[in-house]
C-alpha positions in Angstrom: 155.0 -50.2 1.2 152.1 -48.0 0.1 148.6 -48.6 -0.9 149.5 -47.6 -4.5 151.3 -51.0 -4.9 148.0 -52.8 -4.6 145.1 -53.2 -7.1 142.6 -51.9 -4.6 142.0 -51.0 -1.0 140.7 -54.4 -0.1 143.9 -56.0 -1.2 145.9 -53.5 0.8 143.9 -54.2 4.0 144.2 -58.0 3.4 147.9 -57.7 3.2 148.0 -57.1 6.9 146.3 -60.4 7.8 149.6 -62.2 8.2 150.7 -59.6 10.7 147.5 -60.4 12.7 148.5 -64.1 12.7 152.1 -63.2 13.7 151.1 -60.9 16.6 148.6 -63.4 17.9 151.3 -66.1 18.0 153.9 -63.9 19.6 151.6 -62.4 22.2 149.9 -65.7 23.1 146.4 -66.8 23.8 145.7 -64.1 26.3 145.8 -61.3 23.7 143.1 -60.7 21.1 144.4 -59.3 17.9 142.0 -57.5 15.5 142.3 -55.9 12.1 139.6 -53.3 11.4 138.7 -51.7 8.1 137.3 -48.4 9.1 135.7 -47.8 5.7 132.7 -49.8 6.9 132.3 -49.5 10.6 129.2 -51.7 10.7 131.3 -54.6 9.5 134.8 -53.5 10.2 136.5 -56.7 11.5 138.5 -58.1 8.7 140.6 -60.5 10.7 140.6 -61.6 14.4 142.7 -64.1 16.4 142.0 -65.4 19.9 138.5 -64.2 19.6 137.4 -66.5 22.4 138.2 -63.5 24.6 135.5 -61.1 23.2 133.6 -63.6 21.0 133.6 -61.1 18.1 133.7 -62.5 14.6 134.9 -61.4 11.1 132.3 -59.0 9.8 131.3 -57.7 13.2 131.1 -53.9 13.8 133.8 -51.8 15.1 134.2 -51.6 18.9 133.5 -48.4 20.8 137.3 -47.9 21.0 137.7 -48.0 17.2 134.7 -45.6 16.8 136.3 -43.1 19.3 139.6 -43.3 17.6 138.1 -42.8 14.1 136.2 -39.7 15.3 139.2 -38.4 17.2 141.5 -38.7 14.2 145.3 -39.0 14.3 146.4 -36.7 17.1 149.5 -38.5 18.1 152.6 -39.4 16.2 151.7 -43.2 16.1 148.9 -44.9 14.3 148.4 -47.8 16.7 147.2 -48.4 20.2 148.7 -50.8 22.8 148.0 -51.8 26.4 144.4 -50.7 26.8 141.6 -52.4 28.7 138.2 -53.1 27.3 134.9 -54.7 28.3 132.9 -57.4 26.6 129.3 -57.0 25.5 128.4 -58.6 28.9 130.4 -55.9 30.7 133.3 -58.3 31.7 136.8 -56.8 31.9 138.9 -58.1 29.1 
């Protein structure tokens, strides 16, 4: 499924929201699942589930991790990241 099958990039990004819901349900309440649109890093969060973990909201900016990844570019064969640790805005381990 490629972006060409959608009217615009916004529709393409939104097509991944059901996957966010699915992953959040499969992974459970101890996992936050976030969909970022890196075209606008100041308001990149498009969908988020279990956001009680970080208290981030739809429309919030990209995390430091997303910023680092977008600057680094795709250097590996996969286009996703799993099993990483983060810190909240209050420096609490997530």
